[in-house]
C-alpha positions, 0 to 999 in steps of 0.5 A: 342144121336146116329146118323145114317148117310145115303146117299142121296137116298132111299135105304140108308134111308130105311136101316137107318130106320132099324138100328135105329129101331133095335138098341133098344136105344129108338127113342129119342136117335137116329137120322138120318142124310144124309151125308155132311148135318150135324154139328157135335153134341158133345157127339153124337156117329155117325154110318155109315149106310150100305146098304143091300137088306135084310133091304131094303126088310124088312122095305118095306114089313113092311111099306106096309103091316103094314101101306099101299102103300099110306104112302110108296109112301109118304116116297119115294116121301119124299126122293126125296126132297131137304131138308136136314132133310128128312131122319129123318122126314121119320124116325119120320113119320114111328114111328107114321105110325107103331102105328096108321096104315092106317089112318097115312095119314089123321092125318096132325095134327101130326107134323111129318106127316104134314112135310112129306105131306108138302114135298110131295106137294112141290115135286109134285108141282115142278114136275108138273111145270117142265112138262110144262116148260121144253124145249127140243132141238134136237142134231145132232143125232136126240136125244132130249135134256134138261137141267134142275136145279130143287130144288127137284130131280124130274128126276123119275117123268119127266122120267115117263112122258115123256117116255109115252108122247115121246114114239117114240122119244129118249130123255135126261133130264140132272139135272145140280145140282145133275149131273144126267141124265135120258136116254130114247130110245123106245127099252130099256126104260129109266134109270138114269145115274150119276157121270161123265157120266152124266156131260159129257152128260150135255155138249151136250147142247152146241152142239144142232143145233137149233139156227134158230128154237130157234129164231123163237120161240123167235120171236113168243113169242114176236109177241103174247105179248100184250104190253098194258097188260104186268104184270111182277108181275103176270107173276113171280107169274105163272113162277117162275124166277128159271125156266127161265134160262132153257127156250128157250124164256127167253134166 
């Protein structure tokens, strides 16, 4: 078995797909894995995947022209999943995709296709929830700031949504699990920052000057509640506990 090691990003996974396919070792004899997300296997050969624009372009063009743009969207969304097996699942999906063609997304009875569909659904559901549950605070420089901790990497989807909804504003959304932040300004658009710079942005949550507004919001939240109709089980069904540490009304 030859195992190709990719970084946890879409470009690296595409290059892993290219390397595994072009190795001509047979699909049953190769596997894609993410760095740091695997246990060493006996008698397996590990190869590092080198990222290049040429590989990315070839795989992208092949998927779009020989399968469909919808399939390309599926594998992109799957690359944002929190699941450690996503790289190899994308590879298995594309094996069937190049064989079946455009109808691959309709063949959910194939386990490899169903797995990518399930990962897409999980990602899109969480992104939809985050659009509703995300809370902004205003920094002293009038920049809107929010801290989140999602399972999946939903930052790109939140950036597209809020850059449209809050077009005149400036905002930062910080994902503390991945130590990445999306920054938006009306004149420059949005981009994603990672590493130490993003971590420093995450510390801005301690510098918000919104305590009075937060208190008013909590009072409003409590005052509209009907004690006789409180149902915590139903509430957890509509608002998972993992979202609450980042919501003002549950602080």
